[in-house]
C-alpha positions in Angstrom: -4.0 21.9 -98.9 -4.8 25.2 -97.1 -2.6 24.0 -94.2 0.4 23.5 -96.4 3.1 26.2 -96.0 3.1 28.7 -98.8 6.0 30.9 -100.1 5.0 33.8 -97.9 5.2 31.5 -94.8 8.5 30.1 -95.8 9.9 33.6 -96.3 8.6 34.6 -92.9 10.1 31.5 -91.3 13.5 32.1 -93.0 13.5 35.8 -91.8 12.6 34.7 -88.3 15.4 32.1 -88.1 18.0 34.6 -89.5 16.8 37.3 -87.1 17.0 34.9 -84.2 20.7 34.3 -84.9 21.7 37.9 -85.7 19.8 39.3 -82.6 22.5 37.6 -80.5 25.1 39.9 -82.1 23.3 42.9 -83.6 20.3 45.1 -82.8 17.7 44.4 -85.5 15.1 47.1 -86.5 12.2 44.6 -86.8 11.2 41.6 -84.8 10.8 39.0 -87.5 10.2 36.2 -85.0 7.2 38.0 -83.6 5.9 38.7 -87.1 6.2 35.0 -87.9 4.4 33.9 -84.7 1.6 36.4 -85.4 1.2 34.9 -88.8 0.9 31.4 -87.4 -1.6 32.5 -84.8 -3.8 33.8 -87.6 -3.4 30.7 -89.7 -5.7 27.8 -89.2 -3.9 25.2 -87.1 -4.4 21.5 -86.6 -7.3 20.6 -84.2 -7.2 17.5 -82.2 -10.0 15.4 -80.7 -12.1 17.0 -78.0 -11.0 14.8 -75.1 -13.5 16.3 -72.6 -16.4 15.4 -74.9 -14.9 12.0 -75.6 -14.7 11.1 -71.8 -17.7 13.1 -70.6 -20.0 10.1 -70.3 -17.4 8.1 -68.4 -16.6 11.0 -66.0 -20.3 11.7 -65.5 -20.8 8.0 -64.5 -17.8 8.1 -62.2 -18.8 11.2 -60.2 -22.4 10.3 -60.1 -21.5 6.9 -58.6 -19.2 8.6 -56.1 -22.0 10.9 -55.0 -24.5 8.1 -54.6 -22.0 6.1 -52.6 -21.2 9.0 -50.3 -24.8 9.8 -49.7 -25.5 6.1 -49.0 -22.7 6.0 -46.5 -24.0 9.1 -44.7 -27.5 7.7 -44.5 -26.2 4.6 -42.7 -23.1 5.8 -41.0 -23.9 3.9 -37.7 -23.5 0.6 -39.5 -19.8 1.3 -40.3 -16.9 0.8 -38.0 -14.3 3.6 -37.9 -11.8 1.6 -39.9 -14.3 0.5 -42.5 -15.6 4.0 -42.9 -12.1 5.3 -43.6 -11.4 2.5 -46.1 -14.7 3.2 -47.9 -14.2 7.0 -48.0 -10.6 6.7 -49.3 -12.0 5.1 -52.4 -14.0 8.2 -53.0 -11.1 10.5 -52.1 -8.6 8.8 -54.5 -11.0 9.1 -57.4 -11.9 12.7 -56.5 -8.2 13.6 -56.2 -6.6 11.5 -58.9 -3.1 13.1 -58.4 -2.6 10.6 -55.5 -1.5 7.1 -56.8 -0.5 5.5 -53.4 -2.1 5.5 -50.0 -0.4 3.7 -47.1 -2.2 2.8 -43.8 -0.3 3.1 -40.5 2.8 4.6 -42.3 5.8 4.5 -40.0 7.3 7.8 -39.0 10.2 8.8 -36.7 9.8 11.3 -33.9 13.4 12.4 -33.8 12.7 14.8 -30.9 11.4 12.1 -28.5 13.5 9.4 -30.2 10.5 7.1 -30.8 8.6 5.6 -33.6 5.0 6.7 -34.5 2.6 5.9 -37.3 0.4 8.1 -39.6 -3.1 6.8 -40.1 -3.0 7.3 -43.9 -0.1 8.7 -46.0 -0.9 9.9 -49.5 1.7 9.9 -52.2 1.2 11.7 -55.5 2.5 10.8 -59.0 5.6 13.0 -58.3 6.4 11.1 -55.1 5.4 14.0 -52.8 3.8 13.0 -49.5 0.7 14.4 -47.8 -1.3 13.3 -44.8 -5.1 12.6 -44.5 -7.2 12.3 -41.4 -10.7 10.9 -41.8 -13.2 11.1 -39.0 -16.8 9.8 -39.0 -19.3 12.6 -39.7 -20.5 13.7 -36.2 -22.4 17.0 -36.6 -21.3 18.8 -33.5 -17.5 18.5 -33.8 -16.6 21.6 -35.8 -17.5 24.8 -33.9 -19.2 25.7 -30.7 -22.9 26.4 -30.5 -22.4 29.4 -28.3 -20.0 32.3 -28.9 -17.0 33.2 -26.9 -16.4 36.9 -27.1 -18.7 37.1 -30.1 -16.9 34.3 -32.0 -17.7 30.6 -32.6 -14.5 28.7 -31.8 -13.3 25.3 -32.9 -14.5 22.4 -30.8 -12.0 19.9 -29.2 -12.5 17.3 -31.9 -11.5 19.7 -34.7 -8.6 21.5 -32.8 -7.3 18.1 -31.7 -7.3 16.7 -35.2 -5.6 19.8 -36.6 -2.9 19.5 -33.9 -2.4 15.8 -34.7 -1.9 16.5 -38.4 0.4 19.4 -37.7 2.6 17.2 -35.5 2.8 14.5 -38.3 3.8 17.2 -40.8 6.4 18.5 -38.3 7.8 14.9 -37.8 8.0 14.3 -41.5 9.8 17.6 -42.2 12.3 16.9 -39.5 12.9 13.4 -40.7 13.8 14.8 -44.1 16.2 12.8 -46.4 16.5 9.9 -43.9 12.7 9.7 -43.9 12.5 9.5 -47.6 15.0 6.7 -47.7 13.3 4.9 -44.8 9.8 5.1 -46.4 11.2 4.0 -49.8 12.8 0.9 -48.2 9.6 0.1 -46.2 7.4 0.3 -49.3 9.8 -1.0 -51.9 7.5 -3.9 -52.8 4.5 -1.6 -53.1 5.9 1.2 -55.3 7.1 1.1 -58.9 10.8 0.5 -59.7 12.7 3.7 -59.6 9.9 5.6 -57.9 11.1 8.1 -55.3 9.2 9.2 -52.2 9.8 12.9 -51.4 9.2 14.8 -48.2 8.8 18.4 -49.5 6.6 20.6 -47.2 3.8 18.0 -46.9 0.3 19.2 -46.5 -2.7 17.7 -44.7 -6.3 16.9 -45.5 -8.9 16.6 -42.7 -12.3 15.2 -43.6 -14.8 15.4 -40.7 -18.2 16.8 -39.6 -21.2 18.3 -41.2 -21.9 22.0 -41.7 -25.3 22.1 -43.4 -27.1 22.8 -40.1 -24.7 25.5 -39.0 -26.0 29.1 -38.8 -24.7 31.7 -41.2 -22.6 33.1 -38.4 -21.2 29.7 -37.5 -20.3 29.0 -41.2 -18.5 32.4 -41.5 -16.4 31.7 -38.4 -15.7 28.2 -39.6 -14.5 29.6 -42.9 -12.1 31.9 -40.9 -10.8 28.8 -39.1 -10.3 26.9 -42.4 -8.4 29.8 -43.9 -6.2 30.0 -40.9 -4.7 26.6 -41.7 -5.3 26.7 -45.5 -1.5 27.0 -46.3 -0.9 23.6 -44.6 -4.2 21.8 -44.0 -7.4 21.6 -46.1 -10.4 21.1 -43.7 -13.3 19.5 -45.6 -16.7 18.6 -44.2 -18.9 15.9 -45.7 -21.3 18.6 -47.0 -18.3 20.2 -48.8 -17.6 16.9 -50.5 -21.2 16.5 -51.6 -21.1 20.1 -53.0 -17.9 19.5 -54.9 -19.3 16.3 -56.4 -22.5 18.0 -57.4 -20.7 20.9 -59.0 -18.4 18.5 -60.9 -21.4 16.5 -62.1 -23.1 19.6 -63.3 -20.1 20.6 -65.3 -19.7 17.2 -67.0 -23.4 17.2 -67.8 -23.1 20.5 -69.5 -20.1 19.2 -71.6 -22.0 16.0 -72.5 -25.0 17.8 -73.9 
């Protein structure tokens, strides 16, 4: 009953509506719309169910399982082939980044400059149809930055710089392909995507997952962070230790909500 509109609220609402109409033609001395909104802000409003609390146990189970799977993979990485490693890790990535609803392996792409066809290892597509690229490498420890400095700087190793260059080229090809590329990808994957779903090439970004950084010195980690930020606007470079940390922080947050 306390939530029912009373006479005062109805008068405030009527004044706000009239003021809204008149303000298009006249200057009013008082802002009745603002007064009405302030009244509503003070009034007790309807409160829905706490969805975070409702799903906290499920989310906690999900992220805990992902962390266990990732650590298990890292403890036995030699037993995985490159292809199988990528397939297994993609399961973790798609659950950790739920905005992506499609992932296509060996996605065809047109190199319009060299007039040839190429393929992207994995093409990610989000729920809005926007495309991104992901490159997954097995977690070799010494593939990120040099062990020795060059002019007092740790510089990216060939494995990292080569992967960055590869992703940048794929992004370049996608952007140049433009509208024709969208139509070509839609035709190619018409049996795999929902009816009416449109694939869009709008400044695609890249994700690179590779290497470990837990054994880096502080100076190496600082220079690696500089390297990551250099490409941050286009490419997100993530190590396997970064993934573990993200999962651990996420689990800690869901545990706090569930208690």
